[in-house]
Residue frames as a rotation matrix with the C-alpha (Angstrom) as fourth column:
PRO 1
0.665 -0.132 -0.735 20.44
-0.570 -0.726 -0.385 265.13
-0.483 0.674 -0.558 75.09
TYR 2
0.898 -0.360 0.254 22.44
0.440 0.702 -0.560 263.68
0.023 0.614 0.789 72.22
THR 3
0.160 -0.924 -0.348 26.19
0.397 -0.263 0.880 264.15
-0.904 -0.279 0.324 71.86
VAL 4
0.203 -0.191 -0.960 27.93
-0.720 -0.694 -0.014 265.99
-0.663 0.695 -0.278 69.06
ASN 5
-0.821 -0.549 0.159 28.76
-0.342 0.695 0.632 262.54
-0.458 0.464 -0.758 67.65
TRP 6
-0.194 0.848 0.494 25.07
0.536 0.513 -0.671 261.94
-0.822 0.135 -0.553 66.85
THR 7
-0.509 -0.133 -0.850 25.27
-0.507 -0.752 0.421 263.10
-0.695 0.646 0.315 63.23
GLU 8
0.620 0.711 -0.332 23.43
-0.653 0.233 -0.721 262.40
-0.435 0.663 0.609 60.02
THR 9
0.044 -0.708 -0.704 26.64
-0.857 0.335 -0.390 260.82
0.513 0.621 -0.593 58.73
LEU 10
-0.828 -0.320 0.460 26.75
-0.539 0.681 -0.496 258.40
-0.154 -0.659 -0.736 61.66
LYS 11
-0.039 0.904 0.427 23.07
-0.427 0.371 -0.825 257.47
-0.904 -0.214 0.371 61.28
ARG 12
0.611 0.216 -0.762 23.47
-0.791 0.120 -0.600 256.97
-0.038 0.969 0.245 57.53
SER 13
-0.390 -0.844 -0.368 26.51
-0.808 0.505 -0.303 254.73
0.442 0.180 -0.879 58.14
ILE 14
-0.692 0.222 0.687 24.45
-0.396 0.678 -0.619 252.55
-0.603 -0.700 -0.382 60.53
ARG 15
0.447 0.892 -0.072 21.61
-0.504 0.184 -0.844 252.27
-0.739 0.413 0.532 58.01
GLU 16
0.339 -0.419 -0.842 24.14
-0.881 0.172 -0.440 251.35
0.329 0.891 -0.311 55.31
ARG 17
-0.720 -0.652 0.237 25.78
-0.692 0.644 -0.326 248.75
0.060 -0.399 -0.915 57.58
ASP 18
-0.509 0.625 0.592 22.35
-0.133 0.623 -0.771 247.23
-0.850 -0.471 -0.234 58.22
LYS 19
-0.926 0.028 0.378 21.56
0.369 0.289 0.883 247.35
-0.084 0.957 -0.278 54.50
TYR 20
-0.755 0.649 0.095 18.59
-0.621 -0.754 0.216 249.67
0.212 0.104 0.972 55.10
ILE 21
-0.141 0.672 -0.727 16.70
0.093 0.740 0.666 246.80
0.986 0.026 -0.166 56.77
CYS 22
0.356 0.350 0.866 14.89
-0.840 -0.286 0.461 246.98
0.409 -0.892 0.192 60.09
GLN 23
-0.605 -0.754 -0.256 16.81
-0.536 0.624 -0.569 244.70
0.589 -0.207 -0.781 62.42
LEU 24
-0.651 0.456 0.607 13.64
-0.456 0.405 -0.793 243.50
-0.607 -0.793 -0.056 64.16
CYS 25
0.325 0.898 0.297 11.03
-0.185 0.368 -0.911 242.93
-0.927 0.241 0.286 61.44
TYR 26
-0.433 -0.686 0.585 13.38
0.465 0.386 0.796 242.86
-0.772 0.617 0.152 58.40
LYS 27
0.721 0.672 0.169 11.36
0.550 -0.406 -0.730 245.41
-0.421 0.620 -0.662 56.47
LEU 28
-0.288 -0.803 0.522 13.31
0.958 -0.244 0.152 247.23
0.005 0.543 0.839 53.77
GLN 29
-0.285 0.122 -0.951 13.52
0.263 -0.944 -0.200 251.02
-0.922 -0.307 0.236 53.99
GLU 30
-0.020 0.334 0.942 11.56
1.000 -0.012 0.026 252.70
0.020 0.943 -0.333 51.23
ASP 31
0.175 0.141 0.974 10.27
0.462 -0.886 0.045 256.26
0.870 0.442 -0.220 51.19
LYS 32
0.866 0.133 0.482 10.49
-0.335 -0.562 0.757 256.93
0.372 -0.817 -0.442 54.96
VAL 33
-0.123 -0.992 -0.043 13.96
-0.460 0.095 -0.883 257.00
0.879 -0.088 -0.468 56.46
PHE 34
0.496 0.257 -0.829 14.38
0.459 0.733 0.502 254.44
0.737 -0.630 0.246 59.23
CYS 35
0.838 -0.154 0.523 15.40
-0.508 -0.571 0.645 255.31
0.200 -0.806 -0.557 62.77
VAL 36
-0.128 -0.868 -0.480 18.73
0.011 0.483 -0.876 254.52
0.992 -0.117 -0.052 64.35
HIS 37
0.805 0.581 0.120 18.20
-0.196 0.069 0.978 253.15
0.560 -0.811 0.169 67.83
HIS 38
-0.302 -0.839 0.453 20.53
-0.797 -0.038 -0.603 253.17
0.523 -0.543 -0.657 70.86
ILE 39
-0.040 0.276 -0.960 20.35
0.106 0.957 0.271 249.61
0.994 -0.091 -0.067 72.17
ASP 40
-0.488 -0.223 -0.844 21.29
0.816 0.228 -0.532 250.64
0.311 -0.948 0.071 75.71
TYR 41
0.544 0.830 0.127 19.08
0.773 -0.554 0.310 253.77
0.328 -0.070 -0.942 75.55
ASP 42
0.213 -0.564 -0.798 22.09
0.544 -0.610 0.576 255.94
-0.812 -0.557 0.177 76.36
LYS 43
0.941 0.263 0.215 22.00
0.323 -0.494 -0.807 258.79
-0.106 0.829 -0.549 73.83
LYS 44
0.586 -0.797 -0.146 25.63
-0.737 -0.599 0.314 259.55
-0.337 -0.077 -0.938 74.62
ASN 45
-0.157 -0.618 0.770 26.78
-0.139 0.786 0.602 256.07
-0.978 -0.013 -0.209 73.61
CYS 46
0.625 0.375 -0.685 27.23
-0.662 -0.210 -0.719 256.39
-0.414 0.903 0.117 69.86
ASN 47
-0.567 -0.757 0.324 29.43
-0.499 0.629 0.596 253.34
-0.655 0.176 -0.735 69.50
PRO 48
-0.362 0.438 -0.823 28.25
-0.877 0.140 0.460 251.60
0.317 0.888 0.334 66.30
GLU 49
-0.823 0.033 -0.567 27.91
0.129 0.983 -0.129 248.35
0.554 -0.179 -0.813 68.27
ASN 50
-0.758 0.551 -0.349 25.24
0.359 -0.095 -0.929 250.10
-0.545 -0.829 -0.126 70.32
LEU 51
-0.345 0.600 -0.722 23.25
-0.662 -0.701 -0.266 251.29
-0.665 0.386 0.639 67.30
ILE 52
-0.707 0.185 0.682 20.81
0.512 0.799 0.314 249.47
-0.487 0.571 -0.660 65.05
THR 53
-0.879 0.448 -0.162 18.39
-0.421 -0.573 0.703 250.37
0.222 0.687 0.692 62.28
LEU 54
-0.654 0.752 0.083 14.71
0.533 0.536 -0.655 250.12
-0.537 -0.385 -0.751 63.10
CYS 55
-0.482 0.626 0.612 11.60
0.511 -0.366 0.777 251.00
0.711 0.688 -0.144 61.13
ARG 56
-0.600 0.270 0.753 9.35
-0.538 -0.833 -0.129 253.54
0.593 -0.482 0.645 62.81
ARG 57
0.498 0.853 -0.153 6.89
-0.493 0.424 0.759 250.88
0.713 -0.302 0.632 63.94
CYS 58
0.431 -0.414 -0.802 9.54
0.622 0.780 -0.068 248.75
0.654 -0.469 0.594 65.64
HIS 59
-0.651 -0.704 0.282 11.27
0.307 -0.584 -0.751 251.79
0.694 -0.403 0.597 67.07
SER 60
-0.166 0.667 0.726 8.03
-0.724 -0.582 0.369 252.89
0.669 -0.465 0.580 68.74
LYS 61
0.710 0.397 -0.581 7.71
0.010 0.820 0.573 249.41
0.704 -0.413 0.578 70.29
THR 62
-0.033 -0.848 -0.529 11.12
0.716 0.349 -0.604 249.76
0.697 -0.399 0.596 71.92
ASN 63
-0.454 -0.093 0.886 10.00
-0.318 -0.912 -0.258 252.83
0.832 -0.399 0.384 73.86
ASN 64
0.503 0.630 0.592 8.06
-0.827 0.151 0.542 250.59
0.251 -0.762 0.597 76.25
ASN 65
0.951 -0.123 0.283 9.53
-0.034 0.870 0.492 247.83
-0.307 -0.477 0.824 78.40
ARG 66
0.607 -0.756 -0.245 13.09
-0.755 -0.451 -0.476 248.98
0.250 0.474 -0.845 77.76
GLU 67
-0.127 -0.687 0.716 14.77
-0.795 0.502 0.341 246.21
-0.593 -0.526 -0.609 79.76
TYR 68
0.440 0.383 0.812 13.03
0.132 0.867 -0.480 243.58
-0.888 0.319 0.331 77.65
TRP 69
1.000 0.007 0.010 14.08
0.011 -0.170 -0.985 245.20
-0.005 0.985 -0.170 74.36
GLU 70
0.357 -0.933 0.040 17.64
-0.933 -0.358 -0.035 245.82
0.047 -0.025 -0.999 75.43
GLU 71
-0.165 -0.378 0.911 18.02
-0.512 0.822 0.248 242.19
-0.843 -0.426 -0.329 76.48
ARG 72
0.622 0.490 0.611 16.25
0.238 0.625 -0.743 240.86
-0.746 0.608 0.272 73.37
ILE 73
0.938 -0.286 -0.196 18.31
-0.308 -0.432 -0.847 242.94
0.158 0.855 -0.493 70.95
ASN 74
0.101 -0.962 0.255 21.58
-0.989 -0.068 0.134 242.14
-0.111 -0.266 -0.958 72.71
SER 75
-0.043 -0.097 0.994 20.88
-0.267 0.960 0.082 238.41
-0.963 -0.262 -0.067 72.83
TRP 76
0.839 0.404 0.365 19.86
0.250 0.310 -0.917 238.39
-0.483 0.861 0.159 69.18
ARG 77
0.815 -0.541 -0.207 22.89
-0.541 -0.582 -0.607 240.41
0.208 0.606 -0.767 68.06
HIS 78
-0.100 -0.930 0.353 25.36
-0.991 0.127 0.052 238.23
-0.094 -0.344 -0.934 69.95
SER 79
0.352 0.262 0.899 24.01
-0.311 0.938 -0.151 234.83
-0.883 -0.226 0.412 68.96
């Protein structure tokens, strides 16, 4: 379950921070609102450093092989 901190305002702020661009494929958000993804898969961790914007296609990819995606996203974000 998500925390009370998981709000539309928070998700919008993450999309704005990421300039409405998927942080994996760099696609620009158009008519469909992009997802905000928890990098560590902990729905209770709503720290902005743990959140990134992903298009629906990339977000669906991250649902498999979670360790790989968490490591990949963290290494990319901290390089």
